[in-house]
Every structure is written in structure tokens, then in C-alpha cells.
N, C-alpha and C positions, 0 to 999 in steps of 0.2 A: 619872421620864416616859419613856415608852416609844420607842426607839427608831424613826423613820419611813422608813427608809430608801429614796428612790424610784429608777425603774429609769433615768430620767437626769436634769440638771443642764442648764441655762441657761446660756453662758461669755458673758462681757461681756469683751473686748479694752478692758487702759487703755495699756498700752506707749506709744500715740502722746501721751497725755498723763500719765498720773502716773508711769509707767516713764523718760519725758525732764526733766518736768519741774523736778528738782533736779539734772541733769548738768552741768559745767560748760562741755563740750567742746559748743558748738555743731553741733547736726545738722540739715540745709536742708532747704527744703520738699521737695526730689525725694525725700530719704533719709525723709522720713517718711511720704510718700505710697506708697513702696517699700513700707515697712514694712505702712502699712494695705493694702496689697493681697498682703504674702506671708502677713496673717492672713487674710484673706479665700480666698487659694489652701487654707491648711489646715481649714475649715471652719466659722469665724467668721463670727457674721452679727450681731454689736452689736458695736460698736467705738465708744470713748471718743476722738474722732479730734485732739481738741484742748480746750484751754479760754481762754473770752471774759474774760480780767483784763485788769490794767494791767502792761502791757509793760515797765517800769520795776520792778516786783516779781516778775514772773516773764519775765525776756528770753528764756527758751526757747520763751515762747507766743506771742511776737510777732506771726508768719505768721500766726495763726489763719484768715483771711480769706485768701489765699493757698492756704493747703492747703486748706478748705474748698472754692473754685475749682477743686480738682485732681483732687478725691476723682471715683472711677469713678460712671459711672449705673448703681444695682443696686436693683431693683425689690424685692429680695432680703433686704437688708442694712441694718437701722438704724443711722444717724450717730448719734452721742449728742456735743451738746457741754457742755462744763462751767461754769456760770456764778455768780456768786455776789453780783449783783445785780440791777436792773431794765434799767440800761445795758448788762451784760454779755448778759443774753439778748435785748437789741433790736438788739445786733450780730450774734448767735449767727441770729438771726431771719432778719434782714436778707440774710445769705446764701445762704437759699433751700437748702441744700443740706443743715442741720440737723435732721432728724427728728425730733429729742427733747432735752428743757433738762435738765440732771440740776443740782439744786441743791443747795446744801450749806448743813447747820445744825452746829453746835457745840455740845457738851453742858456747856462750860464760858465763863464770862464772860472769863477771863483768853488762854482759847484764842482764844475769839470775836473776841476786841478785835484778837491776832497776826497771825489768819488774814484775818481780813475788815473790822477795826475796828469792833466791833459787839458790843452784850453775845449773852450765850446764846438770850438771848429774840429780841433782835433779830436775829439770823439762822433762827431759825424764820418769823418776820413776812417774812421776806424770801423764804424760800423759797415759803410759802404765795402770796406775791405773783409769783414767777416761774413756778410751778404755775400757778396764774390766765394767767397771761399768754399760756402754753404755747396751755392749750386754746384760748384767744380766738385764736391765730394756727392754726390746726388742728394743732399738734402734741400732744403725750404731754409730760409731765412728771413726772421720778423724784426722790426724795429721800434723800440720804444722810446718817448721823449721824455726822458725825468723834467721834473719839475717845470711842467708844461705849464702851471696854473698860477706858480708864485715860488721865487725860489729861497730857500735860509738864510743864505749870505747877500743878494743881490736883490733881495725884495718882487717887486714886480718884474715881470717878463713884456716886453712886448709881443702885442700876438704875432706881428709880422714875422718875427722870427723863429717862431714855430710854424710859421706857414713854411714858410725858407726851408728848415729841418726835412720838414716832413715831404715838401718835393722832391728835395734832393737823394731822402732816402727810398721814397719810389721810384725814382729814375735809377734808384742803384739794384733793383729788384728784388727788394723786400716784398714779401706774400700780402703785410698788411700793415699800418702805422698805428699805435697805441699812443695815444696821450696820457702820463701819469703824473698824478696829484702828488707830489712825492711826499709831501706835507700837509697834504687834508686844508687847504686854504681857499678852492676855490669855491665857486657859489653857480647857484643853475642857469643866472644870466650868461656868466660868463663861458660858462661849459657850452652850452647851445651854441654861443656864436662861435667858439671857436672849433668844437666838432664842426659847423658848417662852413668852414672857411676849408678846413684842413681835407673834407671829404670835395671840395670841389676840385682844389691841387688836386688828390692823389687818385679820383677816382679812373677805373672801375675796383681799385683796393677798397678791402673793409678798411673801417677805423675802428680801435679796440681802444677799451677805456681802461682806466688802472686809478683806481681811487680807493684814500684814505682818509679815515672815519675820527681823525685828528679833533673834529672839533662837532662834528654829531651831524655834518653836511653830506656824509658820503652817497647815503639813499638817495636825497634829493638831486643829487649832481649827476648820479647813475642813472636815474627817470629821467632827468636833462636831456642827456646827452645820447639818451635811445631814442626819447623826443626827436633830436637833429639828426639822425641816423646813424647814429652808433650799433653796430650787429655784433660785438665780441664783446665780452665783460671778463673781466681779472675778478676774480673774489677769494675768498681764502676762508677755508673751515675754522670758525670758531670765530673768526676775526682776530687772527694775529698779524704782526707783521711790524717791519719798520724797517728804516735802512741805518746802519752804522755811522754814513758817513752824511747826516740830516739829521741838525740838532731838533728836536722837538717832531719828530716822526714817529706817527702812532700805527695802529691797526690798519691792514685794512679793511673792508666792507667783507661782511662775511657772506661764506655762502649761503647759510640755510636763511640768512636774514633775505638776500638779494633774489633766492628762488622762493621763496615767502612771497615777497612781495610782486615779482614779476606773474609769477604762476597764477598768484589772483586777480590779478588785473588782465590774466587772458593772454598773455605772453608765454611761450612754453620756452623753458630751460632743458627740459628731459632730465632734470634730477628728481631724484626719489626724495621728499622733505624729513621723511621719519629717519632711513639710513640716515642723513644728515648730522639731525640729530643725534643721532645714538652715536656716531662719527667725534660730536663735540663733546660730548661725556668722557669718552673714550679718549679725548685729547685732553682734557681738564686734566682725568687721571694723572697722563703719562707728563705734564706741566707742571701739576703739583700746586694746579691753580684754575680757578671758575674764566672761562672764556667770556670776551668782550662783549659774544653774540646776543642780541635781544631773543632770537625765537630759540635760539640752546634754550636760554631760562625759561621763555612761556609757554614753549613749543606750536604746535602750526591750531589751524582753525578752515572748519568746524573740526572739532575732537571727534576719534570715532565712537560711535555710539556707546558700546561699553564701556567706556570710559566716563560717558558722559553719567551713566547707568549706575555706575559706582558709586561717583560722586555726589549724586542725586542721591542716592541709600546708605551715604555713610551719616 
């Protein structure tokens, strides 16, 4: 397959939802809104702000309505709410602040039961219902296929299953199809192959990718996905992330790491790296721990001249 690197990608910030959902330290509503504001200041224009799920299952997302009530009024920013079923979709729509519903289908039955209490086929049906509800309410619906590259319970997932699911979700009216490496087991060859196959069946819809860096392959997989034609990338400030229902799932690829790699390679993200690094340091204080992001630790390159002069004169 020939590489087809684009000159720009669209970034979707997922730290307020995926970044925080698995964290044990409670994060207050105001800090979540501050995180969203810092992402906007860095240039992010699509943000997954929360999820409308059972608060007993995911306590960190119990303030979904309060987060939405505090969102800034921005015509240039798309606020996304993750929903698993019709009830969640109705809650998201009722806030009046969610622009796009994010539906989730799961590639295997065992993971789908753990994540949503239904079969894989049932999760596709639920996602199609959510997409229809979004359209009826004047919003858009996007769809993510969780565990596209491997399942924590069933192991390898047949590629044809992912392609079939993608085709069904595209037919239902999703505005994009996302392939998620929920537990971070993908490799670049697998990524290129599957992204290419899904692109063929969902065209002209774009393919979005969502990678976790569980085994240190997140950036390599992301680069491979873009080379295969993916044009939208999920990432999380600081590299926080994980799934409460997927054993072993670790953090997302870090927004600042992705922005650094792509911008240095000549692929525009529209993001300001210095602002992202400052957001990383702020978030580390909120979470009371260092963030996984490598660029957050090392900084960008080349450094501003004043910083270089200071180091040379030290």
C-alpha cells in the first residue's frame, strides 16, 4: 500500500473524558473546565468533554451535566459527549451544549458485555440508534470501534469483523469511523492494513484513530495510520487515559507528543506546543503526579534562542 501522508490532521482532545475516566483521584468540575479551556487555548477545536454513563460505573464522569453547563460559548469548537445507549444520548442532548454524540461499538462479545452489558452486534445496533438520534436532534454522530486491534478477553480480532462493523456504522450515517486500540496492542503493519481496508469501505467518510501507548508503540502506530490515510487523531494532554472495563489499558498517546512529532514532520495540527506543555505541567499539579508524556518532560525543539543562551551562560 502506498503511503499517503497528508499535510494536516485534525486533532480531537480526549483528556477531559478518556484521560480522566480511569483516574482514582477525583477531579472537580472546575478543574475539568480549566482543562477544556487550556485545550482550546492551545488550538484544539474538537474536544470530548465528558461521557454520559452510569456514575456508579464511572464515578469520575458523574458531573457530566455540570461540565456541560460550564462550557464556554464557542462557535468554532465542537463539544463531543461519549454515550453508550439511548439514555446517555438523551442526557447529552438535553444539556443543549453537546454538538456531537460519540457512539461506541465493541469488536468482541466478551468485551462488549464488560463495557456495555450487550453483545458486539448489540453494541453496533445501539450505536446506529445513537447516530439516528443525533441526526434527529440536529446534531452529528460519530462512531468508535473499541478494541479494533485486539481484545483484553478474546485476544486477536479478525480484521473482517472490524470492516463489517465500520460499513454498518457508515451506513447508519456516522460522520466518521474511529478505530481504537483500546489496550495498546496494535503494531504499525496491522494498523496500516486495517486503516486501508476500512477507508475503502467507508469512503468518502474520514477514518479517525485512537491509540493507547500501553506498550510504547502508540506514536509508531499513529504514524502508520496517517500514512494509510487516517486524517483525524485522538490524543490526551499529558498522555493520561485508560478504560475501567479493559484490564491493562494504559494512557492515550499524549497530545503534545503527537503535535511535536507531526509538526516536525511537516504535518500541521493547528496546535501550539508551548501551550500544550504548560497544560501538561498544570495537569500534573492537579493529578498530583508526573504525566507520561515525553515532550512534557523534555520540551520542544529547537528551543527559543533566549532559553539556549541562558543554558550556555549557566
